[in-house]
C-alpha positions in Angstrom: 130.7 105.6 108.1 127.1 106.8 107.8 126.4 110.2 109.5 123.1 111.9 110.1 122.3 115.4 111.2 119.0 116.9 112.5 117.6 113.4 113.2 114.3 114.7 114.7 112.1 115.9 111.8 108.8 115.5 113.6 106.1 118.2 113.8 103.1 118.5 116.3 100.8 116.3 114.2 103.4 113.6 114.0 103.8 113.6 117.8 100.0 113.5 118.1 99.9 110.3 116.0 102.8 108.7 118.0 101.5 109.6 121.4 98.0 108.8 120.3 98.8 105.2 119.5 100.8 104.8 122.7 97.9 106.2 124.8 95.4 104.0 122.9 97.5 100.9 123.8 97.6 101.9 127.5 93.9 102.5 127.5 93.3 99.1 125.8 95.4 97.5 128.5 93.6 99.2 131.3 90.1 98.6 129.9 90.6 94.9 129.0 92.9 94.2 132.0 95.3 92.4 129.6 98.9 93.0 128.6 99.2 92.4 124.8 102.9 93.2 124.6 103.3 91.7 121.1 100.4 93.7 119.7 101.5 96.9 121.4 105.1 96.8 120.2 103.9 96.0 116.7 101.4 98.8 116.6 103.6 101.5 118.2 106.6 100.6 116.0 104.4 100.6 112.9 103.0 104.0 113.5 106.4 105.5 114.3 107.6 103.9 111.0 104.9 105.4 108.8 105.1 108.8 110.5 108.8 108.9 109.7 108.1 107.8 106.1 105.7 110.8 105.8 108.6 113.0 107.0 110.9 111.4 104.4 113.1 110.3 107.3 115.3 107.3 106.5 115.2 106.1 110.1 111.7 104.7 109.4 113.3 101.5 108.2 114.6 100.7 111.7 111.1 100.8 113.2 109.7 99.1 110.1 111.9 96.1 110.6 110.4 95.6 114.1 106.9 96.2 112.9 106.8 93.8 109.9 108.4 91.0 111.8 105.9 91.1 114.6 102.9 91.8 112.3 103.8 88.7 110.2 103.7 86.7 113.4 100.4 88.2 114.5 98.8 87.7 111.1 99.9 84.1 111.1 98.4 83.5 114.5 95.1 85.1 113.3 95.2 82.7 110.2 95.6 85.7 107.8 98.2 83.8 105.9 98.3 86.2 102.9 99.2 89.1 105.2 101.7 86.9 107.1 103.5 85.9 103.9 103.4 89.5 102.5 105.1 90.8 105.6 107.6 88.0 106.1 108.6 87.4 102.5 108.2 90.9 101.0 108.1 93.8 103.5 110.8 92.4 105.7 113.6 92.2 103.0 112.3 95.4 101.5 113.3 97.2 104.7 116.9 96.6 103.8 116.4 97.5 100.1 114.7 100.7 101.1 117.4 101.7 103.6 120.1 101.4 100.9 118.1 103.1 98.2 117.1 106.0 100.5 120.8 106.5 101.5 121.4 107.4 97.9 118.5 109.8 97.7 119.3 111.9 100.8 119.3 115.7 100.4 123.0 115.7 101.3 125.5 113.2 102.5 124.6 113.8 106.2 120.9 114.4 105.8 118.3 112.1 107.5 115.7 113.1 104.9 115.5 112.3 101.2 114.4 114.0 98.0 111.0 112.8 96.9 109.5 112.8 93.4 106.2 112.3 91.6 104.8 110.7 88.4 103.6 112.7 85.4 99.9 112.5 84.8 100.4 110.0 82.0 102.5 107.8 84.3 99.9 108.1 87.0 97.1 106.9 84.7 99.3 104.0 83.7 100.0 103.1 87.3 96.3 103.0 88.3 95.4 101.1 85.2 98.0 98.4 85.9 97.1 98.3 89.6 93.4 97.8 88.8 94.1 95.1 86.2 96.4 93.2 88.6 93.9 93.4 91.4 91.3 91.9 89.1 93.5 89.1 87.8 94.7 88.1 91.3 91.1 88.2 92.6 90.0 85.8 89.9 92.9 83.4 90.8 92.1 83.6 94.5 88.4 83.0 93.8 89.3 79.9 91.7 91.2 78.5 94.7 88.3 79.2 97.1 89.3 82.4 98.8 86.2 83.7 100.7 87.0 87.3 100.1 89.1 87.3 96.8 88.7 91.0 95.9 89.7 92.2 99.4 92.6 89.9 99.7 93.8 90.7 96.2 93.5 94.5 96.7 95.5 94.5 100.0 98.2 92.3 98.6 98.7 93.8 95.1 98.3 97.4 96.2 100.7 96.9 99.1 103.4 95.4 96.9 103.1 98.2 94.4 103.0 100.9 97.1 106.1 99.5 98.8 108.0 99.6 95.5 107.0 103.2 95.1 108.0 103.9 98.6 111.6 102.7 98.3 111.8 104.6 95.0 110.6 107.7 96.9 107.5 108.4 94.7 104.6 110.5 96.1 102.0 108.2 94.5 102.6 105.5 97.1 100.3 107.4 99.5 97.3 107.1 97.2 97.7 103.3 97.3 98.5 103.2 101.1 95.2 105.0 101.8 93.3 102.3 100.0 95.2 99.6 101.7 94.7 101.2 105.1 90.9 101.4 104.7 90.7 97.7 103.5 92.9 96.6 106.4 90.7 98.4 109.0 87.7 96.5 107.6 89.7 93.2 107.6 90.8 93.5 111.2 87.4 94.7 112.4 86.0 91.4 111.1 88.8 89.6 112.9 87.9 91.5 116.1 84.2 90.5 115.7 85.4 86.9 115.4 87.3 87.2 118.7 90.8 87.1 117.2 93.7 87.9 119.6 95.6 91.2 119.0 92.8 92.3 116.5 91.6 95.4 118.4 95.2 96.7 118.6 95.6 96.1 114.9 92.4 98.1 114.2 93.8 100.9 116.2 97.1 100.7 114.4 95.5 100.8 111.0 93.4 103.8 111.9 96.6 105.7 112.8 98.1 104.4 109.6 95.2 105.9 107.6 95.5 109.3 109.4 99.3 109.3 108.6 98.8 108.3 105.0 96.5 111.2 104.4 99.1 113.5 106.1 101.9 111.9 104.1 100.0 112.4 100.8 99.5 116.1 101.6 103.2 116.6 102.6 104.8 114.7 99.7 102.4 116.3 97.2 103.3 119.8 98.5 107.0 119.0 98.5 107.1 117.4 95.0 104.9 120.2 93.6 107.4 122.8 95.0 110.3 120.8 93.5 108.7 120.7 90.1 107.9 124.4 90.2 111.4 125.3 91.2 112.9 123.1 88.4 110.5 124.8 85.8 111.5 128.2 87.0 115.2 127.3 86.8 114.7 126.2 83.1 113.2 129.6 82.2 
């Protein structure tokens, strides 16, 4: 039986992000006089998920399951078929993969948080080189098949796939890629909002909170992994 202790690992900034997206959804409902329940649940569960990821909290996958399922549906309705497929066919099953991999990486057998790690400089250079090459190759393919924004679509898809792999393996470098994905997604949903797509404004709000959390997660994981590397070096001396 799986046991957890000290389930709540949130700090004031984390609560600011969670309460911020909830209040933003309430204001959106009041100002537009509409109840977008689907978009609100997707946005709120998504922000809670990524906040917990930044805290290295394994319970993120419970909220992630709700978010990716609803986001896939919303993307499909907005005719963003690449995003819909990415969430339904990749992110959704990866929630289960991540859960079981993070269970093995916990700080102890009852901990809700995991031990994170980072690449060496050489590995980081290799990661970014491969990422850039794959984005370019996929963009060329999408352009051949008539995609109106091949580079943007390629970047969000390729970087998201790689970032998710790094996330389930608990590598700090995931946050560098998530920041790029968040910025591109804000632009994408802003265009959808300008075109009058349903749920689009709530998705813009969600991605802004994602971006703030990604920066916070980058700082937290960088600090923790740097401390871990320093401790290991000192222990070897």
